[in-house]
N, C-alpha and C positions, 0 to 999 in steps of 0.2 A: 527611534523600533525599525531597526530592520525586519523581511522577513523571517531570516532565520533567525534573529531572536524572536521573533513571535513567533513561530511554532515549533519552537527549537530541532531547524535543521530538516524538520519532518516534509516530506511533499502532498499534492493534493492525491493522489492514488494511498498512501497511505493514512488519511485524514479518509477516506473514503472508505478504506478496506477496515478501519477502526471500527468504522458507522455502521458498517454492512450496506452501504451501498453496493447493491450488483451493479445498477446500469453503469451507473458514475464510474466505476472500477472498471469495466468492459469499454465505455467510451476513453477512458484515460488511455489504456491499454491499445485498445486500438487506435487513437492519436499518438503514439510512441512511449507514454510515457515506462520510465525504467521499472523494471523487476529487481533490478540489483544494489539500488538507491537503499543506501542508508542514514540515517539519524545522527544525530550527535551522541546518541548509546548503544550505534552500533546494528542498528534492528532496520530488519527491511520489511516490504508488506504483506509478505506472507506473516511473520511474525504477530503484525498487529490484529491481521484477521485472526489466526490464530490465538491470541489470546483472549481476545474479544469473542471470542466462542461463534465465529461467522463462516457454518463450513462452507455454506455454497459461493461463497469469495475465495475461500481457501484452493473449492475445488476450480476454480477458474483461475486463479492465480496457479496452481497445479498444471494446468493445463495447459497454459501459456509458458510454462520451464524454469518458473520458482524453485528455487531448491535444488538444483541442479549445478 
């Protein structure tokens, strides 16, 4: 099983957003993680954070240019 099969094409940033890991999301973004990456369903990190109700992560993503 490869990474894409296991994670459904999700990135570490998407997983951090879903779990509400603000510091991890910030570190991933600082390291160059892509805000516009999409999983196999077309979902982006901002959508994961919003679905999960992670307001602080949503705010961080918006500050960094997500949704533009």
